[in-house]
C-alpha positions as CSV (number, residue, x, y, z in Angstrom):
1,M,95.6,75.9,132.0
2,F,98.9,74.3,131.9
3,E,100.1,71.6,128.8
4,V,100.2,68.1,129.9
5,E,101.4,65.4,127.8
6,K,98.7,62.4,127.8
7,P,98.7,60.2,129.4
8,R,99.8,61.8,132.8
9,R,102.8,59.9,133.6
10,F,104.6,60.0,137.5
11,H,108.5,60.0,137.4
12,Y,110.6,60.3,140.2
13,E,113.9,60.0,141.2
14,P,115.1,60.3,144.6
15,R,117.7,62.6,145.8
16,F,120.2,60.0,147.7
17,Y,119.7,56.8,145.9
18,D,123.2,54.9,144.8
19,P,122.0,51.9,142.5
20,E,125.8,51.1,143.1
21,K,125.3,51.5,147.3
22,E,122.0,49.0,146.4
23,K,123.6,46.2,144.7
24,W,126.4,45.6,147.2
25,E,123.9,45.6,150.2
26,A,122.2,43.3,148.5
27,L,125.1,41.0,147.6
28,K,125.9,41.1,151.1
29,K,122.3,39.9,152.5
30,K,122.5,37.5,149.7
31,Y,125.8,35.4,151.1
32,A,125.0,36.5,154.8
33,I,121.7,34.2,153.9
34,E,124.2,31.6,152.4
35,R,126.6,32.0,155.9
36,E,123.8,31.4,158.3
37,R,122.8,28.5,156.3
38,E,126.0,26.7,156.2
39,E,126.5,27.5,160.1
40,A,123.0,25.6,160.4
41,E,123.6,22.7,159.0
42,R,127.4,22.4,160.1
43,K,125.3,22.7,163.9
44,R,122.8,20.2,162.6
45,A,125.7,17.8,161.5
46,E,127.4,18.1,165.1
47,S,124.2,17.5,166.8
48,A,123.4,14.7,164.9
49,A,126.9,12.9,165.6
50,G,126.9,14.4,169.0
51,D,123.9,12.6,169.7
52,G,123.6,10.0,167.8
53,G,120.0,7.9,168.5
54,E,118.2,9.8,170.0
55,E,117.6,13.0,167.4
56,A,117.9,10.2,164.2
57,D,114.9,8.8,166.2
58,L,113.2,12.1,166.2
59,D,113.9,12.9,163.2
60,Y,112.8,9.8,161.4
61,F,109.1,9.6,164.0
62,Q,108.4,12.9,162.7
63,Q,108.8,12.5,159.1
64,R,106.7,9.3,159.6
65,V,103.8,11.1,161.0
66,R,104.4,13.7,158.3
67,S,104.0,11.2,155.7
68,L,101.2,9.1,156.9
69,D,99.1,12.5,157.2
70,R,99.7,13.2,153.8
71,E,98.8,9.6,152.6
72,Q,95.7,10.4,155.0
73,R,95.3,13.9,153.1
74,E,95.6,11.9,149.7
75,A,93.4,9.2,150.6
76,S,90.4,11.2,151.5
77,S,90.8,13.7,148.7
78,H,90.4,10.8,145.8
79,L,86.8,10.7,145.0
80,T,84.6,7.3,143.4
81,W,81.9,7.3,142.1
82,R,80.5,6.0,145.7
83,D,81.0,8.9,147.1
84,L,78.4,10.6,145.6
85,F,75.8,8.8,147.2
86,R,77.2,8.4,150.5
87,K,75.2,9.9,153.5
88,R,77.0,12.3,155.3
89,E,77.2,12.6,159.0
90,M,77.1,15.2,161.9
91,P,80.1,16.1,163.2
92,K,80.9,13.8,166.4
93,F,81.9,15.8,169.7
94,N,83.2,14.0,172.8
95,Y,82.8,16.4,175.6
96,Q,83.1,15.6,179.1
97,P,81.4,18.2,181.5
98,R,83.5,18.7,184.5
99,F,80.7,18.7,187.0
100,S,79.8,15.2,185.8
101,A,78.2,12.9,188.5
102,G,80.8,10.8,189.2
103,A,83.4,13.4,189.6
104,S,85.2,12.8,192.5
105,M,86.0,16.1,194.1
106,Q,88.5,17.3,196.9
107,K,87.7,16.8,200.7
108,D,90.2,18.4,202.9
109,N,89.6,16.9,207.0
110,S,90.3,20.0,208.0
111,T,87.7,22.3,210.4
112,T,89.0,25.7,209.2
113,A,86.2,27.8,208.7
114,T,87.4,29.1,205.2
115,N,87.9,25.5,204.1
116,Q,84.5,24.6,204.8
117,E,83.0,27.2,203.2
118,Q,84.9,26.3,200.3
119,Q,84.0,22.9,200.1
120,Q,80.6,24.5,200.6
121,S,80.7,26.4,197.1
122,A,81.8,23.9,195.4
123,D,79.5,22.0,196.2
124,A,77.0,23.9,195.4
125,V,78.5,24.3,192.5
126,V,78.5,20.9,191.9
127,E,74.8,20.5,192.2
128,K,74.2,23.1,189.5
129,Y,75.6,21.6,187.2
130,R,74.6,18.2,188.3
131,Q,72.5,16.5,185.3
132,P,69.3,15.3,186.6
133,Q,68.7,11.5,186.7
134,H,65.2,11.6,184.3
135,R,66.1,13.4,181.7
136,I,63.2,14.8,179.9
137,K,62.9,14.1,176.4
138,I,61.2,17.0,174.3
139,K,60.1,15.5,170.8
140,R,60.2,18.0,168.4
141,R,59.7,17.9,164.5
142,F,63.4,17.5,163.7
143,D,65.5,17.3,166.5
144,I,69.2,17.8,166.6
145,S,70.5,14.7,167.8
146,D,68.9,13.0,164.5
147,T,72.4,12.8,162.4
148,D,70.3,13.8,159.0
149,Y,68.8,16.5,160.6
150,M,69.5,19.5,158.2
151,K,71.8,17.9,155.7
152,P,71.4,19.4,152.2
153,I,70.7,17.0,149.2
154,S,73.4,16.3,147.5
155,G,74.0,17.7,143.6
156,T,73.6,14.4,142.0
157,K,70.4,13.3,143.9
158,I,68.6,16.6,142.9
159,I,70.0,15.5,139.5
160,L,68.6,12.1,139.1
161,Y,65.0,13.3,140.3
162,C,65.2,16.1,138.1
163,F,66.0,13.5,135.1
164,I,62.9,11.3,136.4
165,V,60.5,13.8,136.4
166,F,61.0,14.6,133.2
167,L,60.9,10.9,131.4
168,L,57.1,10.9,133.7
169,L,56.5,14.0,131.9
170,M,58.2,12.4,128.8
171,L,55.4,10.2,129.0
172,I,52.8,11.6,129.9
173,F,52.4,14.3,127.1
174,A,53.6,11.7,124.5
175,T,50.5,9.4,124.7
């Protein structure tokens, strides 16, 4: 219908665009950021001079914690040949239930009916969630508490076993 050059191109020139104004605004923004940075540095220097030891100690300890974390991350990222055969462990959670047998509940000696009702409801909740003294141990084929439960077999073990099987097959078929 219409003659359109190939490949088709889209060219748009805005009506109210002023490149000079755009350059000036970018320049203003740049210098505003620099000015804010200088003011922040000046305020930090004034506060460090005024506070003295406390701010310096805080900065030192924050820097020390960051460096220790970085060292720990770097140490854990280095793998050795022993790490290939290391057993993985299930994550350990240190959960402590709120309603345990030794939990101390607040008991008021007030004789009002509302306090007694609240105490009874609190005791009922504690009794509901209290762990039984003799827990029934259900023997299962796969026990979740076992640290090796549902652990994937490492790739190095698979390759090693395949190599051993390959050698045995070669010995069997070679004779």
